C-alpha positions in Angstrom: -0.1 0.0 0.0 1.3 3.4 -1.1 1.8 5.2 2.5 1.6 8.6 0.3 -2.1 7.7 -0.7 -3.0 8.1 3.0 -1.7 11.2 3.9 -4.6 13.9 4.9 -5.1 16.5 1.7 -5.3 20.3 2.7 -5.6 19.4 6.3 -4.9 22.5 7.9 -6.6 21.4 11.1 -4.2 19.1 12.3 -2.2 20.3 15.0 1.0 20.7 15.1 1.9 17.7 17.7 -0.5 15.5 14.7 2.0 16.9 11.9 5.2 15.6 13.5 3.7 12.0 14.5 2.6 11.9 10.4 6.4 13.8 9.7 7.9 11.2 11.8 6.0 7.9 10.7 7.3 8.5 7.2 10.6 10.2 8.1 13.3 7.5 6.6 16.4 10.0 7.9 19.0 8.9 10.4 19.2 12.0 12.2 19.2 10.6 15.9 18.6 13.9 17.3 15.5 14.8 15.0 12.8 13.2 17.3 14.2 14.4 20.6 14.1 18.1 18.7 10.6 17.8 17.4 9.4 16.6 20.7 10.9 19.8 22.2 8.4 21.9 19.4 5.6 19.6 20.7 6.0 21.2 23.7 6.1 24.7 22.7 3.4 24.7 19.9 2.2 20.9 19.6 -1.6 22.5 20.3 -1.7 24.9 17.7 -3.1 24.0 14.7 -1.3 23.8 11.5 -3.1 27.0 9.5 -2.6 28.9 12.7 1.0 29.0 13.1 2.9 31.7 12.0 6.5 33.3 12.4 5.8 34.8 15.7 5.5 31.3 17.2 8.0 30.2 16.1 10.4 33.2 16.9 8.9 33.0 20.4 9.8 29.7 20.7 13.8 30.1 19.7 13.8 33.0 22.2 13.0 31.1 24.8 15.4 28.1 23.5 18.0 30.5 23.8 18.3 30.8 27.2 18.1 27.7 28.1 21.4 25.4 29.2 23.3 23.4 26.3 22.7 19.4 26.7 24.6 16.7 26.0 23.9 13.1 25.0 24.8 10.8 28.3 23.7 7.1 26.5 20.5 5.4 27.3 18.0 4.1 30.7 17.3 1.0 31.5 14.5 1.1 28.6 16.7 2.4 26.4 15.2 5.8 26.1 18.0 8.7 25.5 19.6 10.9 28.1 20.2 14.4 28.1 22.6 16.0 30.7 22.7 19.7 31.2 25.8 21.9 30.8 27.1 24.9 32.1 27.1 27.1 28.9 23.9 28.7 27.2 22.8 27.1 24.1 24.8 27.7 21.1 23.5 29.7 18.3 24.3 26.4 15.3 22.1 24.3 18.3 19.2 26.9 17.9 19.3 26.7 14.1 19.1 23.3 14.1 15.9 23.1 16.5 14.8 25.8 14.0 15.6 23.5 10.9 13.5 20.7 12.4 10.1 22.2 12.5 11.3 24.0 9.2 11.3 20.1 7.5 8.0 19.4 9.0 6.5 22.4 7.6 8.3 22.1 4.2 7.5 18.4 4.2 3.9 19.2 4.5 3.6 21.5 1.7 5.4 19.0 -0.3 2.6 16.4 0.5 -0.5 19.0 0.3 -1.2 18.6 3.6 -0.4 22.4 3.8 -3.5 24.6 2.8 -2.9 26.0 -0.1 -1.1 28.9 -0.7 0.0 29.0 3.1 2.7 30.7 4.3 5.9 28.6 5.4 6.3 30.2 9.2 10.0 29.5 9.3 10.8 31.6 6.2 10.5 35.1 7.7 12.7 33.8 11.0 16.3 34.5 10.6 19.2 32.6 11.7 21.4 33.0 14.2 24.6 33.8 13.1 27.2 30.7 13.8 30.5 30.9 16.0 33.0 30.0 13.3 35.3 28.1 15.0 38.1 26.6 14.2 37.9 22.6 12.4 39.7 20.4 14.9 41.1 17.7 12.8 44.2 15.4 14.0 47.9 15.8 13.1 50.1 13.1 11.9 51.5 12.5 14.9 48.2 12.8 16.7 46.7 10.2 14.7 49.4 7.4 14.9 49.1 8.0 19.1 45.2 7.6 18.2 45.5 4.6 16.4 47.6 2.9 18.4 45.5 3.7 21.7 42.6 2.3 19.9 44.4 -0.6 18.9 45.4 -1.5 23.1 42.0 -0.8 23.9 39.7 -3.3 26.1 37.3 -3.3 23.6 38.7 -5.0 20.3 36.4 -3.2 17.6 37.1 0.7 18.7 40.4 0.4 16.6 38.0 -0.8 13.5 35.6 1.7 14.5 38.0 4.7 14.7 39.9 3.7 11.7 36.4 3.6 9.5 35.7 6.9 10.9 39.1 8.4 9.3 38.9 6.4 6.2 35.0 6.9 5.2 34.3 10.7 7.0 31.1 8.9 7.7 29.1 10.0 10.8 29.3 8.3 14.3 25.3 7.1 14.1 25.7 5.7 10.6 28.9 3.2 11.4 27.2 2.3 15.0 24.0 1.7 12.6 25.7 -0.8 10.1 25.1 -4.3 10.0 26.8 -7.5 8.7 24.3 -7.2 6.1 25.5 -3.9 4.7 29.0 -4.8 4.1 30.4 -6.0 1.0 33.9 -7.5 1.8 34.2 -8.5 -2.0 33.6 -4.9 -3.5 35.2 -3.6 -0.6 31.7 -1.1 0.3 29.8 -0.7 3.4 25.9 0.5 2.2 24.5 2.9 4.6 20.6 2.7 4.0 20.0 6.6 4.7 22.1 8.9 5.7 21.5 11.8 8.2 20.2 14.2 5.3 18.1 10.9 4.1 20.0 10.0 0.9 21.2 6.9 0.2 25.0 6.2 1.1 28.2 3.7 0.0 31.2 4.0 2.1 34.7 2.9 0.4 36.3 0.1 2.7 40.1 1.1 2.7 42.3 -2.7 2.6 43.0 -2.2 6.6 39.5 -1.8 7.5 38.5 -4.9 5.2 41.1 -7.3 7.0 40.0 -6.0 10.5 36.5 -6.6 9.1 37.2 -10.0 8.1 38.6 -11.2 11.2 35.1 -9.8 13.3 33.0 -11.3 10.7 29.3 -12.1 12.3 26.3 -12.8 11.1 24.2 -10.7 8.9 21.6 -9.7 10.8 23.7 -8.7 13.8 24.9 -5.3 14.6 28.7 -4.5 13.4 29.5 -2.8 16.8 26.8 -4.2 18.9 26.8 -4.2 22.8 27.5 -7.4 24.2 24.9 -7.2 26.9 22.0 -6.2 24.1 23.0 -7.2 21.0 20.1 -5.2 19.5 21.9 -2.1 20.6 25.3 -0.4 19.5 28.2 -0.6 22.2 28.7 2.4 24.3 32.3 2.9 23.2 32.5 6.4 24.8 34.3 5.2 28.0 36.5 3.4 25.8 37.0 6.8 23.5 37.7 8.8 26.2 40.8 5.9 27.7 42.3 5.9 23.6 42.2 10.0 24.0 43.7 10.2 27.5 46.4 6.8 26.6 47.0 8.8 23.1 47.6 12.3 25.2 45.1 14.1 23.0 42.7 16.9 24.3 40.0 18.7 23.0 38.7 16.3 20.4 35.3 14.7 19.9 34.5 11.4 17.5 33.0 13.8 15.2 36.2 15.6 14.6 37.3 11.9 12.8 35.0 13.3 10.1 36.8 16.6 9.9 40.0 14.8 10.2 39.0 12.9 7.2 37.9 15.9 5.0 41.3 17.8 5.7 43.8 14.8 4.9 42.0 14.4 1.4 42.1 18.3 0.9 45.8 18.5 1.9 46.4 15.7 -0.5 45.1 17.2 -3.7 41.1 16.1 -3.5 38.4 19.1 -4.9 35.8 20.3 -2.6 33.2 18.8 -5.0 35.2 15.0 -4.3 35.6 15.8 -0.5 31.6 17.6 -0.2 30.7 14.1 -2.1 32.3 11.9 0.3 31.1 13.3 3.4 27.6 13.7 1.8 27.4 17.6 2.2 24.5 18.8 0.3 25.6 22.6 0.2 29.3 23.3 -1.5 29.2 26.3 1.7 29.6 22.9 4.5 32.6 21.9 2.5 34.3 25.0 2.2 35.9 25.1 5.9 38.0 22.7 4.4 39.4 25.0 1.3 42.2 26.6 3.1 43.8 23.1 3.0 43.7 22.7 -0.4 45.9 26.1 -1.2 48.9 23.9 -1.7 47.1 21.8 -4.5 45.4 25.1 -5.9 48.6 26.6 -6.4 50.1 23.8 -7.9 47.1 23.3 -10.2 47.3 26.8 -11.6 50.9 27.0 -12.3 50.5 23.6 -14.1 48.2 25.0 -16.1 48.9 28.8 -16.5 52.4 29.2 -15.5 53.5 30.0 -19.0 51.5 32.5 -19.7 53.0 35.7 -20.3 
């Protein structure tokens, strides 16, 4: 049965709670924060009808959000529900923009699926994005990379090394890697298939020889997660403590697992990869996301200009 045919037509009477529930039923992306952020929106405007929502509702909610403390993911409880703990600093502009983007995606989806009233005014289009701080992108030096991989090899969790190596060589997000099943891995073709990326797009990860070698040794059953918990095989292993141990042993500070993605991109940029190639590997939809690595490719660009145009007089 085609689920799209079951969607209500021009249903301006729907509350935001009902609309979000409908959206999540059809959501095929892999953004682990999407449900949490939309749940927050339900708490703010859940009882409001779709045809009554305005940019004032969105603006007021985001202003209230800006007064909250930042939070971080602290694992799951005994029932498998995510645990979030407060930090001692305010919500970052980038985080507030992500909240805005989450509800904007719901409204855009409702317009495309003809759920929103005809000619309905998207309430997020007149809400200004907050200026994000252009913090320096953190990536590993060659020496740090060597120390980190050695520390991972010595970890009490034997799969930490291949997980980190995958992060470094594919630029994949943590959720994409932890969600991999053995049925997603093709060791003959040396690729891993991510059904849907965070952006909702199909994605194929190339596997370098060292990763293939490690996976061949760890090979499990097709249905099982590659990085499964030893106690709850249907869930990913909570590797954060082992990751923190490896960073401490390697004497690497202020480095997140997500920075492996930045490191992958920076290594490629410094080795001559184009921004288009880097963006394609990382799954960026907009080139602006990839431009943070452009300064690292300056040597390659200079060599290109001199090779092609250096003889002009």
